[in-house]
C-alpha positions as CSV (number, residue, x, y, z in Angstrom):
1,M,0.2,0.7,-0.1
2,S,1.8,3.2,-1.0
3,E,1.4,6.3,1.7
4,P,-1.1,9.2,0.8
5,S,-0.4,11.8,-0.6
6,I,-1.5,15.3,0.9
7,L,-3.9,17.9,-0.2
8,M,-3.7,21.5,-0.6
9,G,-5.1,23.4,-2.4
10,G,-7.0,21.0,-4.7
11,R,-3.1,19.8,-6.4
12,S,-1.2,16.0,-5.4
13,R,1.7,17.0,-3.8
14,E,4.5,14.3,-2.6
15,K,5.1,13.5,0.7
16,M,7.4,15.8,2.2
17,P,11.7,16.3,3.0
18,E,13.2,14.2,5.4
19,P,13.7,16.3,9.4
20,L,18.2,16.3,9.9
21,T,19.5,16.5,13.2
22,F,22.6,18.1,13.5
23,L,24.8,17.2,16.7
24,K,28.1,18.7,18.1
25,C,31.0,16.3,19.7
26,L,31.2,16.7,23.3
27,N,34.7,15.9,23.0
28,C,36.4,17.3,19.8
29,G,33.3,20.0,19.0
30,V,33.2,19.1,15.4
31,E,29.4,18.1,13.7
32,N,27.2,17.1,11.5
33,S,24.2,15.3,10.6
34,R,22.1,12.0,10.2
35,P,18.5,11.6,9.5
36,F,15.7,12.3,12.0
37,R,15.0,9.3,14.1
38,E,12.2,8.8,16.5
39,N,13.0,11.0,20.5
40,D,15.3,13.1,18.7
41,Y,15.2,16.8,20.5
42,V,17.3,19.9,21.0
43,L,20.0,19.6,23.8
44,K,19.9,15.8,24.3
45,I,22.8,14.1,25.0
46,V,22.5,11.0,22.5
47,E,24.9,8.4,23.6
48,D,25.6,5.2,20.8
49,E,27.3,7.1,17.9
50,K,31.5,7.9,17.0
51,C,32.3,11.4,15.6
52,P,33.5,10.8,12.6
53,K,36.6,13.6,13.5
54,C,37.9,11.5,17.1
55,G,35.3,8.7,17.9
56,G,34.6,10.9,20.4
57,T,31.1,8.2,21.9
58,R,28.7,11.5,23.2
59,S,27.1,14.2,21.5
60,R,24.5,16.9,21.6
61,I,21.9,17.5,19.4
62,I,22.1,21.2,18.6
63,N,19.1,21.2,16.3
64,I,16.3,19.6,14.3
65,Y,15.9,21.1,10.0
66,V,13.7,19.8,8.1
67,P,14.7,21.7,4.4
68,E,12.3,22.6,2.0
69,K,11.9,21.0,-1.4
70,K,13.1,23.0,-4.1
71,E,10.7,24.3,-6.7
72,S,11.0,22.3,-10.0
73,K,10.2,25.0,-13.1
């Protein structure tokens, strides 16, 4: 079964873009992003992911962002 489309103004739209979670390593300060996961929230300490730079395992969620979909002309 396919996902239902959102109807706005009588036009069918594609599904919303996936949110991104931005993390900052508490060891070295490097920032990176990953797809949003359930129970993510700003200022949450995440201990189950490795930093791509230093290998540290503690990061803080600093932002959650939904990119705007670019309209094609």
